[in-house]
C-alpha positions in Angstrom: 125.7 120.8 67.1 124.1 120.4 70.5 121.1 118.1 70.7 117.9 119.9 71.8 116.2 118.4 74.8 112.7 118.9 76.0 113.8 121.5 78.5 115.6 123.6 75.9 112.6 123.5 73.6 110.4 124.7 76.4 112.9 127.6 77.1 113.0 128.5 73.4 109.2 128.4 73.2 109.0 130.6 76.3 111.1 133.2 74.6 108.9 133.2 71.5 105.5 132.6 73.0 105.5 133.2 76.8 101.7 133.2 77.0 101.5 129.7 75.6 104.1 128.3 77.9 102.5 130.1 80.9 99.1 128.5 80.1 100.6 125.1 79.6 102.6 125.3 82.9 99.5 126.4 84.8 97.5 123.6 83.2 100.2 121.0 84.0 100.6 122.0 87.6 96.8 122.1 88.0 96.5 118.5 86.7 99.4 117.3 88.8 97.9 118.9 92.0 94.5 117.3 91.2 96.2 113.9 90.8 97.9 114.4 94.2 94.5 115.3 95.8 92.8 112.2 94.4 92.9 110.2 97.7 91.7 113.3 99.6 88.8 113.7 97.2 87.9 110.0 97.6 88.2 110.3 101.4 85.7 113.2 101.4 83.4 111.3 99.1 83.6 108.3 101.4 82.7 110.4 104.4 79.6 111.7 102.8 77.8 114.9 103.8 76.9 113.9 107.3 80.4 112.6 108.0 82.0 115.7 106.6 79.7 117.9 108.8 80.7 115.8 111.9 84.4 116.1 111.0 84.1 119.9 110.5 82.2 120.3 113.7 85.2 119.9 115.9 87.3 122.7 114.3 84.3 125.0 114.3 83.6 124.4 118.0 87.3 124.8 118.8 87.5 128.1 117.0 84.3 129.3 118.7 85.7 128.4 122.1 89.0 130.0 121.3 87.3 133.3 120.4 86.1 133.5 124.1 89.7 133.8 125.4 91.7 135.0 122.4 91.4 137.9 119.9 90.6 137.3 116.2 94.2 137.9 115.3 95.5 135.3 117.8 92.9 132.8 116.6 93.9 133.3 113.0 97.6 132.8 113.9 96.9 129.8 116.0 94.7 128.1 113.3 97.3 128.7 110.6 100.1 127.4 112.8 98.2 124.2 113.7 97.5 123.6 110.0 101.3 124.0 109.3 102.1 121.7 112.2 99.8 118.9 111.0 100.4 119.2 107.2 103.8 117.4 107.1 102.3 114.4 109.1 99.3 113.8 106.8 101.1 111.0 105.0 101.2 109.1 108.3 97.4 109.4 108.4 97.1 108.2 104.9 99.4 105.2 105.7 97.0 103.9 108.4 93.9 104.7 106.3 95.4 102.7 103.4 95.8 99.6 105.5 92.6 99.7 107.4 89.6 98.5 105.4 86.6 100.8 105.1 83.2 99.8 106.1 81.9 99.6 102.5 84.8 97.5 101.3 84.4 95.1 104.1 80.7 94.7 103.5 81.2 94.2 99.8 83.9 91.6 100.5 81.6 89.7 102.7 78.7 89.8 100.4 80.2 89.3 97.0 83.9 88.4 97.4 84.7 90.6 94.3 88.4 91.1 93.8 89.5 88.6 96.4 92.0 87.0 93.9 93.9 90.3 93.7 94.4 90.7 97.4 97.7 88.7 97.2 99.0 91.3 94.8 97.5 94.3 96.7 98.8 93.7 100.2 102.6 94.0 99.5 102.0 97.1 97.5 99.8 98.6 100.2 102.4 97.9 102.9 105.2 99.5 100.8 103.1 102.6 100.2 102.3 102.8 103.9 105.9 102.5 104.9 106.8 105.2 102.3 104.1 107.5 103.7 105.1 106.9 107.3 108.8 107.4 106.8 108.1 110.6 104.7 106.1 112.0 107.6 108.5 111.0 110.4 111.9 111.9 108.8 111.3 115.6 108.2 109.9 116.1 111.7 112.8 114.2 113.2 115.4 116.2 111.3 113.7 119.5 111.9 113.1 119.2 115.6 116.5 117.6 116.5 119.3 119.5 114.7 122.0 117.6 116.6 120.6 114.2 117.4 122.3 111.7 119.6 123.5 108.2 118.5 120.1 106.6 119.0 118.3 109.3 117.0 121.0 109.1 114.3 120.5 105.3 114.1 116.7 105.8 113.9 117.1 108.4 111.2 119.3 106.0 109.2 116.8 103.2 109.6 113.9 105.4 108.5 116.0 106.6 105.5 116.8 103.1 104.5 113.1 102.0 104.9 112.0 104.9 102.8 114.5 104.0 100.1 113.5 100.3 100.1 109.8 101.2 100.1 110.2 103.5 97.1 112.1 100.8 95.2 109.4 98.3 96.0 106.7 100.7 94.9 108.5 101.0 91.5 108.8 97.3 91.3 105.1 96.8 92.2 104.1 99.3 89.5 105.9 97.3 86.8 104.4 94.2 88.2 100.9 95.7 87.9 101.6 96.8 84.4 102.8 93.3 83.4 99.7 91.7 85.1 97.3 94.2 83.4 98.9 93.5 80.0 98.7 89.7 80.6 95.0 90.0 81.5 94.3 92.2 78.4 96.2 89.8 76.1 94.1 86.8 77.5 90.9 88.8 76.8 92.0 89.5 73.2 93.1 85.9 72.6 90.0 84.3 74.1 87.0 83.2 72.1 84.0 85.5 72.0 81.9 85.2 75.1 84.5 83.2 77.0 86.1 86.2 78.7 84.5 87.7 81.7 85.2 91.2 80.5 83.2 93.2 77.9 86.1 94.9 76.3 89.9 95.0 76.5 90.0 98.3 78.6 88.1 96.7 81.5 90.4 93.7 81.3 93.5 95.9 81.7 91.9 98.0 84.5 90.7 94.9 86.4 93.6 94.7 88.9 92.6 98.2 90.2 88.9 98.4 89.7 87.8 94.9 90.7 87.8 96.0 94.4 87.7 99.2 96.5 91.1 98.4 97.9 92.6 98.2 94.5 90.9 101.5 93.4 92.3 103.3 96.5 95.8 101.8 95.8 95.5 103.2 92.2 94.6 106.6 93.6 97.7 106.5 95.9 99.9 105.4 93.0 98.5 108.3 90.9 99.2 110.7 93.7 102.8 109.5 94.2 103.4 109.7 90.4 102.0 113.2 90.2 104.1 114.3 93.2 107.2 112.9 91.7 106.5 114.5 88.3 105.8 117.9 90.0 109.1 117.7 91.9 111.1 116.8 88.8 109.5 119.6 86.8 110.2 122.2 89.5 113.8 120.9 89.8 114.3 121.0 86.1 113.1 124.5 85.6 114.7 125.9 88.7 114.8 129.7 88.9 113.1 130.0 85.5 109.9 128.5 86.9 108.5 131.7 88.5 109.2 134.0 85.5 107.5 131.4 83.2 104.4 131.2 85.5 103.8 134.9 86.3 106.0 136.8 83.8 109.5 138.2 84.2 108.3 141.6 85.5 106.0 140.2 88.2 108.7 137.7 89.2 111.2 140.5 89.8 108.5 142.2 92.0 108.0 139.0 94.0 111.6 138.5 95.0 112.3 138.6 98.7 114.7 141.5 98.5 112.2 143.6 96.4 109.4 142.8 98.9 111.6 143.8 101.8 112.6 147.1 100.1 108.9 147.9 99.3 107.1 146.8 102.5 110.0 146.7 105.1 109.6 150.4 106.1 105.9 150.1 106.5 106.3 146.9 108.6 108.8 148.6 110.8 106.5 151.5 111.5 103.7 149.1 112.4 105.8 146.6 114.3 103.8 147.3 117.5 100.6 146.0 115.8 102.3 142.7 115.0 102.3 142.0 118.8 98.5 141.5 118.6 99.0 138.4 116.4 101.1 136.6 119.0 99.2 133.8 120.8 99.6 133.3 124.6 102.4 131.1 125.9 100.1 128.1 126.5 98.8 128.2 122.9 102.4 128.3 121.5 103.4 125.4 123.8 100.3 123.4 122.5 101.3 124.0 118.9 104.8 122.8 119.6 103.4 119.7 121.2 101.1 119.0 118.3 104.0 119.5 115.8 106.3 117.1 117.7 103.6 114.4 118.2 101.9 114.8 114.9 103.5 111.6 113.3 102.0 109.6 116.1 98.9 111.7 116.7 97.4 111.4 113.2 97.8 107.6 112.8 96.1 107.2 116.2 93.4 109.5 115.0 92.9 107.4 111.9 92.7 104.3 114.1 90.2 106.0 116.4 87.9 106.8 113.4 88.1 103.2 112.4 87.3 101.9 115.9 84.3 104.4 116.2 82.9 103.0 113.0 82.9 99.4 114.3 80.3 100.4 117.0 81.2 97.6 119.4 81.7 98.1 123.2 85.2 96.8 123.1 86.2 99.0 120.2 84.6 102.1 121.9 86.4 101.4 125.2 89.7 101.0 123.3 89.0 104.3 121.4 88.3 106.2 124.6 91.5 104.8 126.3 93.7 105.7 123.3 92.1 109.2 123.2 92.9 109.8 126.9 96.5 108.5 126.3 97.1 110.8 123.4 95.7 113.8 125.2 98.0 113.1 128.2 100.9 112.8 125.8 100.2 116.1 124.1 99.7 117.9 127.5 102.9 116.4 128.9 104.9 117.6 125.8 103.2 121.0 126.0 104.2 121.3 129.7 107.8 120.5 128.8 107.8 123.0 125.9 106.3 125.8 128.1 109.4 126.0 130.3 111.7 127.0 127.5 109.5 129.6 125.7 110.5 133.3 125.8 108.3 135.9 127.6 108.3 138.5 124.9 105.3 138.0 122.5 107.3 139.2 119.5 109.9 136.5 120.3 107.1 133.9 120.4 105.8 134.6 116.9 108.8 133.0 115.1 108.5 129.9 117.3 105.3 129.1 115.4 107.2 128.6 112.2 108.2 125.0 111.4 111.9 124.4 112.0 113.9 124.8 108.8 111.5 126.9 106.9 113.2 130.3 107.6 116.6 131.1 106.2 117.9 132.1 109.7 117.1 130.7 113.1 113.7 131.4 114.7 115.5 132.7 117.9 117.4 135.3 115.8 114.2 136.4 114.1 112.5 136.8 117.5 115.4 138.9 118.8 115.3 141.0 115.6 111.6 141.7 116.0 112.0 142.7 119.6 115.0 145.0 118.9 113.1 146.5 116.0 110.2 147.4 118.2 112.5 149.0 120.7 114.2 151.1 118.1 110.8 152.1 116.6 109.7 153.1 120.1 112.8 155.2 120.6 112.3 156.8 117.2 108.6 157.6 118.1 109.7 159.1 121.4 112.2 161.4 119.5 109.5 162.4 117.1 107.1 163.3 119.9 109.8 165.4 121.6 110.4 167.3 118.4 113.6 165.8 117.1 114.3 166.3 113.5 116.0 163.1 112.4 118.4 161.3 114.7 121.3 163.9 114.6 123.0 165.2 117.7 122.2 168.8 116.8 118.5 168.0 116.6 118.6 166.2 119.9 120.3 169.2 121.6 117.9 171.6 120.0 114.9 169.6 121.3 116.3 169.4 124.8 117.2 173.1 124.9 120.9 172.3 125.6 122.0 174.2 122.5 120.4 177.4 123.7 121.9 177.0 127.1 125.3 176.5 125.6 124.8 179.7 123.6 123.9 181.7 126.8 127.0 180.3 128.5 129.1 181.4 125.6 127.6 184.9 125.8 
């Protein structure tokens, strides 16, 4: 008799009640994604309405200016490509935000001093989470952009991998330490005489390591995000290819396969391949996207530091922020100028270059050559259709050119 695990029970329930399993999976993934977005939600709340409007003003102005030189299709492609270039480096931004104190936390620490006794416990955990975020942002970029690194890059990759492994282990150790401390504080509250404990009930005593200060609360949000991301990854890995049929149904899952989509929409795409050219941004925009993608692990932490310096509102901090901004702009422009030299001239060959390295099953260069060749073949087919060819046979070509009739006259 084979012991039934949780996964086998889920599969058996999916065969009997697929709707129930589908609803549970959507609910589970929704809760896990909300847990991962906990720090982002708190960051937006900390910005406030005015801060959010100021942050949103820069992308809106950039899109408005881009529409003066680019078409709507090119602006859409550029915006999506920039988002995909910056998304893998967002953990590096979170790493700096995690270490730098916010204005409200600094003010509360000066006025009240609440939670100061927990700072000795918070700082090692904060540093380990920051190292984990930073290595998680730099490693994929390094491996994607440098397929065959030299000895120095290989050593850097090994060091970052070891740092990520150690930081992950220290985060797990810190989590168990926080659990032990929380249970200890809760036990002291339960064993103390009435009125002697500073907490009103045992729940507040257990949660005191995280909610006694804003830094502890942010650390709890990051821990929740990491735990939800780990759980989501394990769930996707455990279900494997059965995940999509369980989420959308077996019939829809078959329709969403890549082969089925190619067979269904491939012919329509080939006929409209010339319209795809309109979505290709100009060379300087593609070079800028490449530069942002390569410098994102450095660009986003510097951006977080610039926001912190701007909030300090001191002349020295503002001068440092302006100097760092000019330096980062010079770095991005220099990398873009270097990338501009190696870009192809055909717009269809430029489009695959906007994809992050490693996302496509084949190389981006091969995709670009395939698109360019497909456009040429489609142009030849359109020329044949205009000239009156019926298919691509030799007899149809001879009939359209009048060579067959000439040969008949010659025979006569």
